C-alpha positions as a printed Julia matrix, in Angstrom:
310×3 Matrix{Float64}:
  28.85  17.28  -31.57
  26.86  20.34  -28.73
  28.8   20.81  -25.59
  25.34  20.95  -23.39
  23.71  17.87  -23.17
  20.48  16.91  -21.51
  19.14  12.89  -20.6
  15.94  11.25  -20.74
  16.35   9.21  -17.42
  13.61   6.75  -16.51
  13.23   4.32  -14.19
  11.94   0.31  -14.93
   9.9    0.21  -12.43
   6.18   0.52  -13.48
   4.92   0.92  -17.15
   5.51   4.23  -18.73
   2.43   6.58  -18.05
   1.43   9.59  -19.55
   3.27  12.08  -17.56
   5.96  10.42  -17.76
   5.76  10.64  -21.52
   4.86  14.73  -21.65
   7.89  15.27  -19.92
  10.27  13.25  -22.04
   8.49  14.75  -24.8
   9.17  18.65  -23.78
  12.89  17.78  -22.55
  13.15  16.73  -26.22
  11.25  19.76  -27.51
  13.55  22.2   -25.51
  16.77  20.15  -26.42
  16.37  20.71  -30.38
  15.46  24.13  -29.72
  18.41  24.63  -27.87
  20.93  22.3   -29.95
  21.15  19.85  -26.97
  22.46  16.4   -27.16
  20.58  14.1   -25.53
  21.99  10.66  -23.64
  19.48   8.33  -22.67
  20.04   6.58  -19.14
  17.59   4.12  -17.45
  17.82   4.76  -13.78
  17.54   0.67  -12.28
  19.3    0.69   -8.64
  16.06   0.57   -7.22
  16.0   -2.92   -5.58
  13.22  -5.2    -5.76
  11.07  -2.86   -7.62
  13.06  -2.45  -10.84
  11.25  -5.11  -13.49
  13.45  -6.14  -16.03
  10.68  -6.51  -18.21
   9.81  -3.08  -18.04
  13.42  -1.81  -19.61
  12.9   -3.09  -22.99
   9.14  -2.2   -23.4
  10.52   1.21  -21.98
  13.52   1.71  -24.82
  10.92   0.87  -27.49
   8.0    2.89  -26.02
  10.18   6.09  -26.15
  11.23   5.33  -29.93
   7.31   5.16  -30.49
   7.53   8.64  -28.67
   9.45   9.59  -31.59
  12.6   10.7   -29.27
  16.39  10.26  -30.36
  19.78  10.31  -28.57
  23.29   9.97  -28.9
  24.99   6.04  -28.26
  23.35   3.37  -26.73
  21.54   3.63  -24.01
  22.76   3.08  -20.52
  22.08   1.19  -17.75
  23.0    2.22  -14.28
  22.97  -0.84  -12.27
  26.1   -2.03  -15.09
  27.74   1.05  -13.88
  27.94   1.17   -9.76
  31.8    1.31   -9.67
  32.06   4.54  -10.82
  30.03   6.12   -7.92
  31.91   4.11   -4.72
  35.47   6.29   -5.07
  32.81   9.36   -5.09
  31.44   8.35   -1.97
  34.64   7.26   -0.57
  35.84  11.19   -0.99
  32.44  11.94    0.58
  33.9   10.1     3.45
  37.09  11.08    3.62
  36.03  14.68    3.81
  33.49  13.91    6.87
  30.71  14.48    4.76
  28.72  11.02    5.18
  28.5    9.22    8.59
  27.61   4.94    8.8
  23.73   4.96   10.65
  21.98   1.91   10.83
  18.91   3.09   12.82
  15.59   1.86   11.2
  13.54   4.24    9.35
  11.25   4.43   12.17
  13.63   5.49   14.7
  14.77   8.13   12.06
  12.04   9.87   11.39
  10.91   9.69   15.59
  14.64  10.85   16.26
  13.52  13.83   13.48
  10.17  14.64   14.23
  10.5   17.38   16.62
  14.06  19.32   16.58
  14.58  22.38   19.09
  14.08  25.68   17.95
  17.5   26.4    15.86
  18.55  22.51   16.15
  19.59  20.9    12.66
  16.63  18.31   12.07
  19.26  15.23   12.16
  20.79  16.34   15.34
  19.37  13.65   17.45
  20.95  10.9    14.71
  24.41  12.51   13.85
  27.36  11.8    15.45
  28.97  14.63   17.35
  32.35  13.43   15.73
  32.17  12.38   12.32
  35.66  11.44   12.0
  35.71   9.42   15.28
  32.59   7.63   14.65
  33.72   6.6    11.01
  37.14   5.05   12.09
  37.5    1.52   11.1
  34.29   1.36    9.46
  33.9   -0.77    6.28
  31.58   0.7     3.99
  29.85  -2.3     3.33
  28.45  -3.27    6.26
  26.66   0.11    6.6
  24.12   2.05    5.66
  25.23   5.88    5.71
  23.91   9.27    5.71
  24.97  12.23    3.82
  25.68  15.3     6.23
  23.54  18.31    5.57
  23.85  21.5     6.12
  21.91  23.85    8.52
  20.58  26.1     5.99
  17.81  26.56    2.75
  19.06  26.02   -0.25
  19.03  28.5    -3.44
  19.2   27.64   -6.93
  18.14  29.47  -10.35
  15.75  26.84  -11.87
  15.17  28.0   -15.82
  12.06  27.51  -15.58
  10.58  28.67  -12.39
  13.57  31.11  -11.43
  14.82  30.87   -7.76
  13.84  27.95   -5.67
  14.4   27.86   -2.16
  14.46  24.75   -0.32
  14.2   24.65    3.47
  16.86  22.62    5.26
  16.14  19.13    5.42
  17.43  15.82    7.49
  20.37  14.15    6.81
  19.76  11.46    4.22
  20.6    7.87    2.93
  23.81   8.16    0.69
  24.79   4.61    0.73
  23.72   0.77    1.71
  24.64  -1.82    3.35
  24.18  -4.08    0.4
  27.18  -1.78   -1.27
  24.99   0.54   -3.03
  24.43   4.03   -3.8
  21.37   5.91   -3.27
  19.75   7.34   -6.47
  20.62  10.72   -5.07
  24.46  10.11   -5.5
  23.89   8.02   -8.62
  22.39  10.52  -10.33
  24.61  13.13  -10.11
  27.48  11.3   -10.85
  26.18   9.78  -13.73
  25.05  13.11  -15.0
  28.61  14.7   -14.12
  30.11  11.31  -15.84
  27.9   11.9   -18.44
  28.89  15.34  -19.84
  24.61  16.61  -18.91
  24.82  19.95  -18.48
  21.17  20.37  -17.92
  18.73  18.41  -16.28
  15.05  18.38  -17.23
  12.84  16.84  -14.9
   9.36  16.94  -12.96
   8.67  19.58  -10.02
   8.62  16.98   -7.45
  12.06  16.32   -7.59
  12.55  19.9    -6.19
  13.57  18.6    -2.8
  15.85  16.17   -4.6
  18.04  19.4    -6.28
  18.57  21.12   -3.08
  20.09  17.48   -1.75
  22.34  17.24   -4.84
  23.2   20.33   -5.21
  25.24  19.66   -1.7
  26.89  16.57   -2.76
  28.32  18.2    -6.03
  29.72  21.22   -3.79
  31.05  19.11   -1.42
  32.94  17.17   -4.32
  33.73  20.23   -5.87
  32.08  19.03   -9.46
  30.2   21.41  -11.97
  26.33  22.04  -11.2
  24.23  21.37  -14.14
  21.57  24.25  -15.23
  17.9   22.79  -13.85
  14.45  22.85  -15.46
  11.58  21.47  -13.45
   8.63  21.11  -14.94
   5.13  20.85  -14.11
   3.77  17.38  -12.85
   1.08  15.61  -14.55
  -1.66  15.06  -11.72
  -5.31  13.37  -11.62
  -7.94  15.11  -10.9
  -7.3   14.86   -6.8
  -4.13  16.5    -7.8
  -2.0   13.58   -6.8
   0.7   13.11   -9.14
  -0.97  11.26  -12.06
  -0.46   6.97  -12.12
  -2.65   3.74  -11.58
  -4.68   5.48   -8.59
  -6.33   7.42  -12.09
  -6.43   3.92  -14.45
  -4.98   3.12  -16.66
  -3.01   6.08  -18.02
  -0.01   4.13  -19.47
   1.8    4.78  -23.21
   1.49   1.02  -23.81
  -2.08   1.26  -23.25
  -2.98   3.91  -25.57
  -0.5    2.33  -28.41
  -2.26  -0.8   -28.18
  -4.99   0.66  -28.58
  -4.24   2.46  -31.73
  -4.26   6.1   -30.36
  -1.44   7.73  -32.74
   1.34   9.37  -31.23
   0.25  12.78  -32.67
  -2.4   12.64  -30.32
  -0.16  12.46  -27.34
   1.74  15.37  -28.97
  -1.63  17.37  -29.39
  -2.59  16.76  -25.67
   0.93  17.89  -24.51
   0.46  20.78  -26.46
  -2.59  21.52  -25.09
  -1.82  20.61  -21.59
   1.45  22.99  -21.85
  -0.91  25.76  -23.42
   1.28  25.7   -26.57
  -2.53  25.4   -28.41
  -6.12  26.56  -27.68
  -7.49  23.1   -27.74
  -6.64  19.14  -28.68
  -5.83  18.51  -31.74
  -3.27  16.04  -33.62
  -0.27  17.31  -34.42
   2.76  15.79  -35.84
   6.23  15.6   -33.88
   7.33  18.74  -36.62
   4.35  20.81  -35.45
   4.92  21.03  -31.87
   7.97  21.76  -32.16
   7.09  24.79  -34.31
   4.16  25.59  -31.63
   6.43  25.05  -28.63
   7.3   28.22  -26.26
   9.62  27.75  -23.41
   8.34  31.08  -21.85
   5.18  30.05  -21.35
   5.63  26.38  -19.9
   3.71  26.75  -16.83
   4.71  26.68  -13.37
   1.95  25.08  -11.35
   0.8   21.58  -11.76
  -1.25  19.95  -15.0
  -4.38  18.24  -14.49
  -4.99  15.28  -16.93
  -8.8   15.1   -16.54
 -11.22  12.53  -17.68
 -12.19  14.7   -20.49
  -8.17  14.5   -21.81
  -8.27  11.0   -21.54
 -11.86  10.4   -23.34
 -10.58  12.69  -26.22
  -6.97  10.42  -26.61
  -9.48   7.27  -26.52
 -11.42   8.96  -29.07
  -8.82   9.04  -31.19
  -7.7    5.68  -31.82
  -8.05   4.02  -34.74
């Protein structure tokens, strides 16, 4: 068994689309080339947005895409107890404070900090320990105390990345549920994840997650941020760009080899769109040529996929 491990971590809030699929496929390619073990975790703590029926569909589509993993599929909401002890450590370290302001009030307070002032200076208590004394965790929303300086980290795709200082962010909710930011890093640590491969839209979250890990003195993973797949308008591929779900292409009879071929074309592994097996895709894969900028999914790409239907 490899000592290096990555994970697939889809969120079952909507049907898997081509952008999600491309990230998972490239994660598989990197893992196969580097002999990583893979785990599969469904990140389903998104409250009312999560859709149970999408959970089953997501697992089936991941299998259809030829992706494999070790062990059973982990479901984040079934493991919430393991997050609480780490959150309590943060409270004990005065690294989190309860804050029941509305989203609007928080945005207004953080909209215009004075020069040299931390973005959350207007909402953060001057004495966190005193502020938290006697507070019941489940009775409040809680925010993490961020540092007053940029966070720099090394990305295996992009090299050095710097994220400017950020406001304090939500880390625990008054329904006694962790936020995404703490849940994902604790899950990764406890699942033995050494390498996190995901879309570049999560680079800002990386700065927050590094601060959580450092406060808890937990190991940092290696980060690999892949380019976003965007529509012609430059926005992240989604419903606004029509039906680009993997399920729809599967139902149309588009072979999975067409999706492999399109991913290879998007990532410049091949010079033109063509059907590829997973082994053929692996043979042309080159981590050194992964683009740093966003990738556009064009109407020609979608037309080509449709023309591949059987």
